[in-house]
N, C-alpha and C positions, 0 to 999 in steps of 0.2 A: 358382318357379311357372311361369316361362317355359319352363324345361327340362321340367318336368312336362307342360305344355301341348303341347310338341313331341312328346313320347313318346306322350301320349294321342291326339294327332291322327293319328299313324302307326298306332297300334293300331286306332283307331276306323275308319279308312279300310278296313282289312281286314274288320272287323266288318260295316261297311255294305255291302261288296261280297259277302261270302260268306254271311252269315246268311239273306238272302232266297232264296239259291239252295240252302239246306240243307247247305252245306258246313261243315266244321270250321274254326274260327278258330285252331287250334293247329297243325295239319299239313294239307298239306305247307307248306314255307316258301314265301315269296313268289317268284314267277316272272314273267318278262317276258311280258306278254300277247301279244306279237308273235312272238317266237322260242321261248318256253317255257323259256328258260335260267334256272336258279335264281339268284336275286340274292344275291351274296355279302354278308356282314355289313358290310364296309366300304363297300358301295354302298347300304346300307339305313339309313344314318344320317339321321334326320329333317331335312328341309329342306337340310342341308349337302350331302348326296350329290346331290340334285337340282341344286343350284347348281353343284357341282363338275363334274357330267357334262353341264351345260347342257341339262338336261331330256331327255336321250336315253339309251337303253340302251347299256351299254358293248359289248355283243356284236353287236347288229344295227343299232344307230344309230337305232332307231325312237323316235318322240317319247313321252315319258312324259306322261300327262294331268296338266295343271296343277292338277287337283282336289286331288291329294295334298299338294303343298307349300302350297297355299292354305289347306287345312284345318289343316295343322300350324302354320303361322304364325299363322292366325286364332285358333286355340284358345290358343296361347301368349299372344297379345296379350290375349284375354279373360280368361285366368287371372290375368295380371298386374293388369288393371283390377279384377277381383274382389278381389284381395289389397289393392289401394289403397283400394277402396271400403269394405271391411270389415276393416281392419287390426287392429281391436281385438276381433273376434268370430270366433273359429275355427270355430264351428258354422256361421255364415252363409257363411264362405269355402268350407267343405267342400260345403254344400248348393248354393251357386251354381256351384261348379266342376263338380259332378256333373251338375247340371241342364244346364249349358252343353254338357257332353259328350254328354248324351242328346239334346239338341236338334240338335247337329251331326250325329249319327249318323242320326236319323230324317229329317233334311233330305236327306241323301244317298240314303237308301233310297227315300224318296217320290219324289225327282226321277228317280232311275235306274230303279226297279222299280215305282213307283206303289203302294208298300206300306209300312206302318208295322208292323214285325214285333212280334209278341206277346212273343217272347223278350227283345227289347230293353226293352220296356215293363215286363215282369215284374221283370227284374233291376233296372231303375231304381227301381221302386216299393219293392222290398225294401231297396235301398241307402238310399232316402229315410227309410223307417221306422227302419232301423238308425242312421242319423246323428242322427235326432231323439231316439231313445231314449238314445243315448250323449251327445249334446250339449245338448239342450234338451227334456227329457221333458215339461215343462209345456206345450210348444207342440204336442205331438203331437195332442191332441184337436182343437184349432183347425185344424191342417193336414188332419186326416182329414175334418172337416166341410167345409172348403173343397174337398177333392178330391171328396167325394160330391155336393156342389152343382154343381160344374163338370161332372162327369160326367153328372148328371141333366139340366142345361140342354142340353148338347150332344146328349145322347140324344133329348131331345124334338125338337130341331131336325133331327136325323137321321131321325126318324120322319115329321115334316111334309115334309121336303124331302130325301128319300133320294138323289136324283141329285147333290146338292151337298155331302153330308156322308157320309163313310164311318165305320165303327165304329172304324177306327184312329185317326181324329181324336178321336172321343169318348173312347176310352181314354187317348189322349195328354193331353187336357184334364184327366182325373182324375189322371194322374201329375204334371202341372204343379202341380195344386192341393196335392199332397203336399209339394212342394218350396217352393212360394211362399206357402202359406196364403192369406189374404184378398187378397194381391197378385195372385192368379190372375185376379181380376175385370178389372183394367186390362190384363192380359196377353191375355185373350180379346178384349176390346174392340179393342185395337191389332191383333190378328190379323185380326179381321173387317173392320176399316177398311182394313188393307193389302190384304187380299184383294179388297175391293170396289173400291178404287182401281186395282188391277191389271186387274180385269175391265172397268172403264170405259175404261182405256187400250187394251185389246184391242179393244173394241167401237169406239172412236174410230178405230183404225188399220185394222181389218179389216172393219168393218161388222157386219151381222146375222149373218154366218156364225160370228163369234167366239162366239156364244152356244152353239153346238154343240161348241166345243172344251173337252175335259176338262182341268182345271188342278188339280194336287195342292194340297190345302189345308194340309198338314202344315208346309211351309216358312213359311207365313204365321203359323201358331200359334207356330212356333219363334221367329220374329222378335219376336212379342209377348212370349214368355216371356223372351227375352234382354234385352229392354228392361226388363221388369219386375224382373229380377234387381237392376238398378241403381237404378231410380227407382219401382218398383212400390209399396213401402211409402209413399214420399213422396206419390204420387198418391192413395192411399187415405187418408192423413192430411189431405191438402188437401181432398179431397171431403167427408169427415166434418166437419171443422172449419168448412167453408163452409156446408153445407146441414144439418148437425145439430149446431150449437154447443151445448155443455153436455150 
């Protein structure tokens, strides 16, 4: 799973960079953004090449953004954690890993380009449906209902407050519902809480001017989704057992 996470992180960094620009994710091969030299296969090994070259291009000595190794190492760690969390449930491992990969991708695109690409969301939704049909067909209806409710709630918020919520966020919530099922509820709550805390921190540090600053919301939803992968079902069970016993 660690190796799979490294490979996925390397590939998804390409997806996150190229898809918003309308470029192919297959060709051309990766090049140094500074000198344009094509990167050799032995210099494109996830994480290890970055460490061996000390974060610099072999040809022009320009610094390679730390985003790439951080994504690769982070996704490897998350994949291993998912394996440990759901060691006896292959379906949950697959759903968790694919959702984590999706969340990592949209975090990069939203931070770099302020967009959550439809192509990424469509592929993620199709993968979720395929995994549910192959692994846990009985849960497909529940996950579809959760996706519809999450989409509807976020859509209403976007209508009421369009400056604070984009349609990319709305569609992302629906995709998260496909993967998480009813655990999408705590995921959205965590995302909103994290976004609110970040906004309050900006206002505290920059004053009233911070209210005019646009902040992408996708990464906060991604944080909520990532946490929900591990503890979302437990939060839902605690809530229902506490407030709706029996």
